[in-house]
C-alpha positions in Angstrom: 55.5 -157.2 -95.0 58.9 -156.4 -96.4 57.4 -154.8 -99.4 55.2 -152.5 -97.3 58.4 -151.6 -95.3 60.1 -150.7 -98.6 57.2 -148.4 -99.4 57.2 -147.0 -95.9 61.0 -146.5 -95.8 61.4 -145.2 -99.4 62.4 -141.6 -99.5 64.2 -141.7 -96.1 67.5 -140.9 -97.8 69.1 -137.4 -98.0 67.1 -134.9 -100.0 64.1 -137.1 -100.4 60.6 -136.7 -98.9 59.5 -139.4 -96.5 56.2 -141.2 -96.8 54.0 -140.2 -93.9 51.7 -142.7 -92.2 48.6 -140.8 -93.2 49.6 -140.9 -96.8 49.8 -144.7 -96.7 46.5 -145.0 -95.0 44.8 -142.7 -97.5 46.4 -144.6 -100.4 45.2 -147.9 -99.0 41.7 -146.6 -98.4 41.5 -145.4 -102.0 42.0 -148.9 -103.4 39.0 -151.0 -104.4 38.1 -153.4 -101.5 39.4 -156.5 -103.4 42.8 -154.9 -104.1 43.1 -153.6 -100.5 42.3 -157.0 -99.1 45.0 -158.6 -101.2 47.6 -156.0 -100.4 46.9 -156.2 -96.6 46.7 -160.0 -96.5 49.9 -160.6 -98.4 52.1 -157.5 -97.8 51.1 -156.6 -94.3 49.8 -159.8 -92.6 52.4 -161.9 -94.4 49.9 -164.6 -95.7 51.0 -166.8 -98.6 49.2 -166.4 -101.9 47.3 -169.7 -101.3 46.3 -168.6 -97.8 45.2 -165.2 -98.9 43.2 -166.6 -101.8 41.4 -169.0 -99.5 40.6 -166.2 -97.1 39.0 -164.0 -99.7 37.5 -166.9 -101.6 39.2 -166.6 -105.0 41.8 -168.4 -107.1 45.5 -167.8 -106.6 45.6 -166.2 -110.1 42.9 -163.8 -109.2 44.5 -162.9 -105.9 47.8 -162.3 -107.7 46.1 -160.0 -110.2 44.5 -158.0 -107.4 47.8 -157.8 -105.6 49.7 -156.5 -108.7 47.0 -153.9 -109.4 46.9 -152.8 -105.8 50.7 -152.5 -105.6 50.8 -150.6 -108.8 48.1 -148.2 -107.6 49.9 -147.7 -104.3 53.1 -146.9 -106.0 51.3 -144.5 -108.4 49.5 -142.7 -105.5 52.6 -142.6 -103.3 55.1 -141.9 -106.1 55.5 -138.3 -105.4 56.3 -139.1 -101.8 58.8 -141.9 -102.7 
């Protein structure tokens, strides 16, 4: 949750563009389902890696890979707005 807040709040300083809610929703929607699930479970719903891996039915390592790829994709997509 804190990481999503960082993305959300990034750009709030003087002279920087803020990230709009619609931009975040579009960026999340553009992720592959597996990456979006990982990001939402860990970063938004605050599940631990083991909990999230159990929910989606994969290993913790696979969950971690999906999460890293999803985070990187979000940062790439929202980079201009950050």
